[in-house]
C-alpha positions in Angstrom: 9.3 9.5 4.2 7.5 6.2 4.8 9.0 4.1 7.6 8.3 0.4 7.5 9.3 -2.2 10.1 10.6 -5.2 8.3 7.7 -7.3 9.6 5.2 -4.9 8.0 7.1 -4.8 4.8 7.4 -8.6 4.6 3.7 -9.1 5.4 2.8 -6.6 2.6 5.0 -8.3 0.0 3.9 -11.8 1.0 0.2 -10.7 0.5 1.1 -9.3 -2.9 2.8 -12.6 -4.0 -0.1 -14.7 -2.8 -2.5 -12.5 -4.8 -0.9 -13.5 -8.1 -1.9 -13.5 -10.9 -4.2 -10.6 -9.8 -3.1 -7.4 -8.2 -3.3 -7.6 -4.4 -4.1 -4.7 -2.2 -4.3 -3.5 1.4 -3.9 -0.7 3.9 -1.2 0.5 6.2 -2.0 1.6 9.7 0.3 3.7 11.9 1.2 7.3 12.7 0.3 9.7 9.9 2.4 12.5 11.5 5.6 10.5 11.4 4.9 8.4 8.4 5.6 5.2 10.4 3.6 2.2 9.5 2.9 -0.2 12.4 0.4 -2.6 10.8 -0.3 -4.2 7.4 -4.0 -4.8 6.7 -4.2 -7.1 3.7 -7.6 -6.8 1.9 -9.4 -8.5 -0.8 -9.2 -7.0 -4.3 -12.8 -6.8 -5.3 -11.8 -6.1 -8.9 -10.2 -9.5 -9.1 -8.0 -8.2 -11.9 -4.3 -8.2 -12.9 -4.7 -4.5 -13.9 -6.9 -2.9 -11.3 -7.6 -3.1 -7.6 -10.5 -2.2 -5.4 -10.1 -2.4 -1.6 -13.0 -4.2 -0.1 -15.0 -1.4 1.8 -15.9 -3.7 4.7 -12.3 -4.7 5.2 -11.3 -1.0 4.9 -13.8 -0.1 7.7 -12.4 -2.9 9.9 -8.8 -1.8 9.3 -9.8 1.8 10.1 -11.4 0.9 13.3 -8.5 -1.4 14.4 -6.0 1.4 13.6 -8.0 3.9 15.6 -8.3 1.5 18.6 -4.5 1.1 18.5 -4.1 4.9 18.7 -3.3 5.4 15.0 -5.0 5.7 11.7 -4.8 4.5 8.1 -1.7 6.1 6.7 -1.7 4.6 3.2 -2.7 2.0 0.7 -0.6 -0.5 -1.1 -1.1 -2.7 -4.1 0.9 -4.7 -6.5 1.8 -4.3 -10.2 2.1 -7.8 -11.6 4.0 -6.9 -14.8 5.0 -3.3 -14.6 7.3 -1.0 -12.6 6.4 0.2 -9.1 5.1 3.5 -10.4 1.5 4.9 -10.2 -0.6 4.4 -13.3 -3.1 7.0 -14.5 -5.8 4.8 -12.8 -3.8 4.8 -9.6 -3.6 8.6 -9.6 -7.3 9.0 -10.4 -8.1 6.7 -7.4 -5.8 8.4 -4.9 -8.4 9.5 -2.3 -6.3 11.2 0.4 -3.4 13.6 -0.2 -2.0 12.8 3.2 -1.7 9.1 2.5 1.3 7.1 1.3 0.7 5.2 -1.9 2.9 2.1 -1.9 3.5 0.0 -5.0 5.0 -3.5 -5.0 6.3 -4.5 -8.4 6.3 -8.2 -9.0 7.7 -7.9 -12.5 11.2 -9.1 -11.7 12.4 -12.0 -9.5 12.8 -9.7 -6.4 9.8 -7.6 -5.5 10.4 -3.8 -5.6 8.7 -1.6 -3.1 8.3 2.2 -3.7 6.2 4.8 -2.1 4.6 8.0 -3.4 2.6 11.0 -2.4 -0.1 11.9 -4.8 -1.6 15.4 -4.5 -4.0 16.9 -7.1 -2.7 14.4 -9.7 1.0 15.3 -9.0 3.2 12.2 -8.2 6.2 12.6 -5.9 8.3 9.6 -4.9 9.3 9.5 -1.2 12.0 7.4 0.5 11.1 4.1 2.1 13.0 3.5 5.3 13.1 -0.2 6.4 13.5 -0.9 10.1 15.0 -4.1 11.5 16.9 -7.1 10.2 
């Protein structure tokens, strides 16, 4: 399960909306053991595409260092799907670098953004619950 404080959720969704018409992306920092995110790290999409995302490696490094300084780690990556469901594409699955991470998708296809999270291990996709804290 991925646990998101409302502020982290809202920051992530806002970053995805600002990224339109391209996909937006970023990282989540927190506690990998509990699956609780504590920080949203919006990053630049180097692909600058409505169909692909590439997290800026320099921003990834800064986020990683910040998360470690706070006593946590990077626990996942998020990105938006501008016109499709919040479900990993074949490209998303091929790019999934860490089986311990949470892979969060924000669909902007409909009026209200839809947030879903997955674990991707050896190409197998398994949806996990997203628990929102607060508000």
